[in-house]
N, C-alpha and C positions, 0 to 999 in steps of 0.2 A: 834770562830766552829758554822759553820753553816750545818743546816738538815745531824747531823750525824748518820752514820749506828751503832747500837746497839748490842751487841753482851753481852748476857746474859751465862758467864760461863769464865773463864781464862784457862782452861785447854787446851790441846793441841789443839783442834779440833778450841776450839774460836778463840785461838793463830795466828793457820794457817789461818782463817777467815779474821782476822783483819790487818793480813799481805797482804794477797789479795787486800784490800781495800787503805790501806795506801801507796802499790806501785803502787796504781792510783790515788794518791795523794788525796785521800778521808778522811775527818776526822771520828774517828772511837771511839765509846766510850765501854772501854771493865768493864763489871760490875764485881765485884768478888763479889759471893753470900754467899761466907763460912764467919760465922762472926771471926775474929783475931783482938787480941789487935794491936793499933798503930804500935809500932815497928815491929812488925810480918808481919801487909802489907804492910808497905814500903819497908820493905825485899823483900816480895815476889814479890811487882811490881817490884824491881830493878832486880829480875832477871830475872821476864818474859820480860825487855826491854834488859836484857844482851842476852836473847834469841834470843828476835828480832835483835838485832844489828850482831849477829852470821848468821843469815840468809842474813840479809842486805850486809854483810860481804864477804860471799860466793858470792853471785849473782855480785856481784864489782867484784869480781875478776876472774867471769866468764865473765867479759865484760856487763854484761846487765844493767848494771847503774855506773853513777863514782862516785868516793868519795865524790865530794860534794853533791850529791843527799840526801845522807844517814841521815842526821841529818836533813832535811827538811821533809825529809818522815817519820823518827821517831817523827814528833814533831806532828803528825797528830795522834798520839797514845793518849788518855785519861784514867787514869785508874779510876773507882770510888769504891766505897763499894754500898750495894745494898738502902743505907739509903739515898746516895746523891741523890735527882731525880733532884734537879735543872739540874744539866748537861745536862737530857734527852731533853732538852723542842728541840723540832722543828727533835728531831730524826724522819727518813722518812721509817726505814724498822728496822725490828728487826730479829735476827738469834739468838733462844735459842740453845745453846750447851752445857748444863749441864749435869752432871752424867746420865747415864743411867737408872735411878730409878724412877719409877712413881710418886711417893709422890713428890719428889724434880722438877722433870719437871711441875708440880702440880702446885707447890708455886710459881715456876719463871712466870709461864705462865699467872699466877694469877694475880704477881707481875708487869708483862707487859701492861697487861688489866688495873689494875687501874691505872698506874701514866703514858698512853699514852693515845693519841687521839682516838679513835675509828677507824681513816682510817686509821692510820699507820699499814702497813701490817706485821705479825708477821708469823714467821716461826720458828718450828723443824729440825733441823739438825739428828731427832733421826735414828738410823739404826734397833732400835728393836720394837718401838710401830707406830702403822697405826698411819696418819691422821684423822682415822676418830677414832680412839680413843682417839685423843687428844684435837679434836677443842672444842670439850663440855667445854674444861677448861679455853676458849679465849671470852671474849666477843667479838658482834659479828666475827660469826665465819666464816661469808663470808670471812674476810680477811686473813685466816690461813690457810697455808700450811706445807707440810716438803718440806726441800730444802735440799737433799743429798749431800754432799761434799763427794767427796775422796781423802784421804790422797799422796803427801800433797798439802792440801787444795790449798795454793798459787802457784804451779807450774798445779796440774790437770786441764784442761780445764773443765772437765764436769761436770755439777750437776744437779743431776734427784729430780726435782719437780714432791711431788703429791700431788694431791686435792683430794678435799673429795664432796660429793653431795653437800653442802651447796658454798663449793668456789665459787665465784665468776670473771667473765674472767676480769673485768679491775684489777684487784686485782694480778691476773697471768702475767699481760701484765706489770703491775708495776715489778715486781720481774725480769720478761723475761728482763725487758730494763735495769735494774741497773745491771743486771750477765751481761750481755752482753756489758756494759761500759765498765765494766774492763776485757773485754776477754775471760768471761767463756761463754761457750755453753750450754742453758738450756735443759734438753727437759722433757716430760709432760708426767704422768704417774697418773693408777689408784691406790687406795687406795688396794694393795696387798702385800702379804708380801714378802720381800726380794728386792722390785725396779724394778730395770733393770739387773745393774751390777751385785750387788750380788748376788743374782739369777742363773744368768748366770755363774758367779764365783765360785759358791758351787759348781754345778756338775761339770765343768773343774775340779776344784782340786781335788775331791773325785775322778773321772776317773783315775788324774795323778797318786793320789796314791795308785791304784789299779793296776796298770800295775809295779809303785814297788813293791806291797805286794806280788803277781802271778808273778814276777820274769820275766816278758815279756822284760823290759828293765831295765837301771842303770837310780838313780834321775838324773846322769849326762847327759844321752842323751836323758831324758825324757822331761827336759829343756830344751835343745840345739835345741829339737824337737817344743816345742813353742814358743821359741823365735824365730828362723829364720825360722817356717815355719806356724803353725798360726798366730801365734802374727806380721808377717808381711803382710800377704795376709788380714787379718783382720784389718787391720790399714789403706789398700786401698778400700778394699768393706769390708759394714758390714754383717753380716751373712747371712740378706736375700735376700740381694741381689746376696752373692756369690750363695746363693740357686737355684736362678734366674739365674744366669752365666753358672752353671753345669746343671741345671735342676731339678727342684723338682722330676722327675720323677727318678734319680739318686739314691736322696736322699732315695725319697721310697724303691727302690732295695737294699742300702746299708744299711737300716734299718732291711729289711727283713733279709736278709745274717745275720747281729751284733745279731740280735733276735734269729735265729736258731743256732749259733754257741756260744754263749753267752747266754743271758735272755733277758727277757722283757721290762729291764730299755732302750733298744736301739729302742720299737717301736715307729715309727713316729706318728705327732699327730696327728687328724682328718683332719686338715687342708690342709696336705699334699695329701691327698688322694683325696678330695672334688676339690684342684685344677687340680689334673690331669684327673678329670671326668669333669670338667668345660672348658679343655684346655688352662688351664694358669699355664703351666709350665716352664715358665721366659723367656729367652731373645727367644726360637725359637717359641714362640707362639705368641711374641710379650703384654704380660701377664703375670705374677706370684702373689707377693707379691707389685710387682709394677707394674704400666699402662706404657708400651713401646709403646703407639701409636702415640704418636711426639716425639719420641724419636730418632735421627741418632744412631743405634746400632753399627755400624761402628765406629763410633765416638768415642764414648761413651767407647766402648774398649780400643781404643787408647789413652783417658785421664788416663785411671786406668792403663795401663799400663805403660804409663808417669810417673805417680804418682809411681807405682812399680819398676821402674828404679831408679826413686830418692831416694828413701829410700832404695836400696840395696848399691845406691854409698854414702850414709851416712855412712853406716855400713861396707862400705867395703868388701862388698858381689857380687859384681859385677861378671859374669861370667868370664872365662877367654876364651880369641879371639887368636886365631893366624890363619895369612894366610897361605894356602898351600903352605908347602916345609918350613914352617919358624921354625918347629919343633927343638930344641936343637940336637946332636949327641950323640950314648951311648958314656958313655966314657970306 
């Protein structure tokens, strides 16, 4: 076993992260921090392996891998208790995935600092604590970050990486290279509650719940609108490019309307007003949240439209197109 990925915590997230790496043919050491009798520990490991094989079987059934690949992949996963530190020699990257209890995380991060080289990158997968709250628990805090995976970890491409003021770029580069090497898409953000996705997601989920609460639409229709409306569009255009596409002024006036008709939670942020004042409304000005000075906007629109059509075809939602006179007669 050479240069294994180390995952602290053998729970659901830890197993998902481990699966992400063994699918890519990389060795993973999954560290069980809970004290257990030997018999109970072996039973726990057997259950974890069984869950792993179920996931691999599912991927095989979906023709994403072959039966003969399953056993070699499973062999890349190694379980140890937290006292078996010899198995960590040569580890190159740590993902702490322990329960969201500060004292437990402190013990896990201190353990990693004690038993691993000062140059090994250490990350926490926490969704609760800021990187700045945890970095002091790690020796050489320059190599520490939060790495927030989305469930299911082995399928979702995005990993949100949050840095502190102490985090050095060279360690960020190591983490990004490793994640990209297994097909993940890392994004970087500062230490702020909610990262990117959860912060956006909470607002969306609460507003969807309000629509049902106020009797505006049924739960079924709200979810259909999300799946075939917002979800489709934002999978092609990110939210900020979507603002630029339609125009920041459009968002500004729509926000004012909703503020007037509903309440102040729909007020647009100052950056929208500032962009309007600076003639940065988006495509129409050649600049918005993004700079389009050297972009062929006609080609950009075509590329985005092509990507959108592919998604419609995949979901069997293409528009019905009939030639003139091709309508069926009334029965």
